C-alpha positions, 0 to 999 in steps of 0.5 A: 114873273115880277108882276106875279110877285107884286100881286102876291104880296098885295093879296096876302093878308093876315088872318086875325080872329075876327075873320074866323069866329064871332065875338061869342066864339072869340071870348070863349076861345080867349077864355080857354086860352087864359084859363089854361095858362092859369092852370101851368106852373111858374117854370112853364109860364116863365119858359113861355114868355122867354120863348115869346121874346125868341119870336119877337127877335124873329118878327123883328128879323122878318119885318121888311121895313122897320120904323124902330131900330131895335138893338141887340140890348133891347132883346137882351133886357127882355130876357133879364127882365123876365128873369129878374137878373141885372145886366151885371149879374148876366155879364158874370154869368157869361163871364165878362166885364159888364163895361165889355157887355155893355159896349156889345149889347149897344153896338160900340163894339162888333160881336164876335162868335164867342159872345154870340154863343154866350148869349144863344146859350143862354137864351136857348136861341140860334146863334145867327139870329144875334149876328142877324139883328146886327146886320139889319140894323146896319142896313137899316142905318144905310137906307135910313141916310140916302144923302150918305153917298154924296159924302163918299163920292171923293172915294170913287175910283175914277177921281184916281185913275182919270185925273192928271198925275202931279208931279212930286217934287 
């Protein structure tokens, strides 16, 4: 079963425009897309750009091996930039002090359902996406520090169960 899975992973290729169209066809499709995009109103273009941020979050979460850790603040900053909004203004909108928001966005405080619901309502995303980002980053940190477990071996239960008991005076 594992061999089949490895084969599937190796044989899976991303299909690029070059695999489907020749140069002339690619140019025609590209011009059509840009033309269609330019005919959209500013509100629809903004919605598309905001949706693109959501897709970037989903891509980040789907990627097995990340090379660059992206904080929640990276994605929130994308939203705020598109909306031409400051972090302070965003904090006000979601009923938070900007100093507290900063701590959540930088990972200094763990997310909680209240803040996640507020961010999700603001960004029109699923609440669990924000928890997944935090979890993915925690796992990335664990995998990045291969020697960390050696520092913590002193906490192994064997060190306490199988050691001679010290007498208290």
